[in-house]
C-alpha positions as CSV (number, residue, x, y, z in Angstrom):
1,M,182.9,210.8,-1.4
2,K,180.6,208.0,-0.2
3,T,179.0,207.7,3.2
4,L,179.3,204.3,5.0
5,L,176.2,203.8,7.3
6,P,176.5,202.2,10.7
7,T,173.9,199.6,9.6
8,G,176.4,198.1,7.1
9,G,175.2,199.8,3.9
10,V,176.4,202.6,1.7
11,A,174.3,205.7,1.5
12,A,172.4,206.0,-1.8
13,A,173.8,202.7,-3.0
14,G,170.6,200.9,-2.2
15,F,172.0,197.7,-0.6
16,S,172.8,196.2,2.7
17,S,176.0,194.3,3.4
18,R,174.7,192.2,6.3
19,G,175.8,188.6,5.9
20,A,177.8,189.3,2.7
21,S,181.2,190.6,1.9
22,I,181.2,194.3,1.4
23,V,181.9,195.6,-2.1
24,L,182.1,199.4,-2.0
25,P,181.5,201.7,-4.9
26,V,184.5,203.3,-6.5
27,A,185.5,206.5,-4.6
28,S,188.6,208.2,-3.4
29,A,187.1,209.0,0.0
30,F,184.7,207.4,2.4
31,F,182.9,208.9,5.4
32,M,181.7,206.9,8.4
33,E,179.3,208.8,10.6
34,N,177.8,208.2,14.0
35,L,180.8,206.1,14.9
36,D,180.2,206.7,18.6
37,G,177.4,204.2,18.6
38,T,178.8,201.8,16.0
39,I,179.6,198.3,17.1
40,V,182.8,196.3,16.1
41,V,181.0,193.7,14.0
42,T,179.6,196.4,11.8
43,A,182.6,198.8,11.7
44,V,185.5,196.4,11.1
45,P,184.1,194.9,7.8
46,Q,183.4,198.4,6.5
47,M,186.8,199.7,7.4
48,K,188.5,196.6,5.8
49,A,186.5,197.2,2.6
50,V,187.9,200.7,2.1
51,P,190.5,200.6,-0.7
52,A,194.1,201.1,0.6
53,K,194.5,204.3,-1.4
54,A,191.1,205.8,-0.4
55,A,190.7,208.3,2.5
56,L,188.5,207.4,5.4
57,L,186.9,210.1,7.6
58,L,185.5,208.9,10.9
59,V,183.0,211.1,12.6
60,G,181.3,210.7,16.0
61,D,180.8,212.3,19.4
62,I,183.1,210.7,22.0
63,D,180.9,212.2,24.7
64,Q,177.8,210.3,23.7
65,L,176.7,207.1,25.5
66,P,178.8,204.1,24.2
67,S,177.2,201.6,21.8
68,V,174.9,199.0,23.2
69,G,176.7,196.2,21.3
70,P,180.3,195.0,21.6
71,G,183.2,197.5,21.4
72,Q,183.7,201.2,21.6
73,V,184.9,201.8,18.1
74,L,185.4,205.5,18.2
75,A,186.9,205.6,21.7
76,D,189.3,202.8,20.7
77,V,190.4,204.4,17.5
78,I,191.0,207.8,19.3
79,S,192.9,206.2,22.2
80,S,195.1,204.2,19.8
81,G,196.9,207.3,18.7
82,A,197.1,205.8,15.2
83,V,195.1,208.5,13.5
84,P,194.9,212.3,13.7
85,V,192.0,213.6,15.8
86,V,190.1,216.8,15.6
87,R,187.8,217.7,18.5
88,L,185.1,220.3,18.1
89,T,184.6,222.2,21.3
90,E,182.2,225.0,20.3
91,V,178.5,224.2,20.8
92,F,176.1,225.4,18.2
93,R,172.8,223.7,19.0
94,Q,172.2,225.2,22.4
95,A,172.9,228.5,24.0
96,A,176.3,228.8,25.8
97,Q,174.6,229.0,29.2
98,S,172.2,226.1,28.5
99,R,172.0,223.8,31.5
100,I,172.4,220.9,29.2
101,I,175.8,222.3,28.1
102,T,177.0,223.4,31.5
103,S,176.0,220.0,33.0
104,A,177.7,218.1,30.2
105,H,180.9,220.1,30.7
106,C,180.8,219.4,34.5
107,I,180.4,215.7,33.8
108,N,183.2,215.6,31.3
109,Q,185.5,217.3,33.8
110,G,184.6,214.7,36.5
111,S,182.3,217.1,38.5
112,I,178.7,216.7,39.5
113,P,176.5,219.2,37.8
114,D,174.0,221.4,39.5
115,L,171.0,219.0,40.0
116,S,168.8,221.4,41.9
117,P,165.4,222.2,40.4
118,P,165.6,225.3,38.2
119,E,163.9,228.5,39.3
120,A,162.5,229.2,35.8
121,E,161.8,227.1,32.7
122,S,164.9,225.2,31.8
123,D,166.3,222.8,29.2
124,F,167.8,220.5,31.9
125,Y,165.9,218.8,34.8
126,F,167.3,216.0,37.1
127,V,164.5,213.5,37.7
């Protein structure tokens, strides 16, 4: 498996594909990570370069801020319904009661999180 980088290169291949047609190394599967922040002009040439018989695994966090450039590649791929989607819902980096996590869950559900100053040291502060 080879990893396609959002910058237009291939991990460990030592080249950049900017301004040139993309020639991928031989592999049966490719992995595109950080797709939540990838722009269309970078993602499309990489996706087109994947051989028809190779698998392509797209990974990203749909709840991250959208890319600063054109397109919302990950959101568009998911909303198209053209590919199977797996959504990870368990958080491993922060404690379950982390104010970051509870605030993010509120925002994802369309609610305003608790923005009051915490009474003790916290991992979430509204400034």
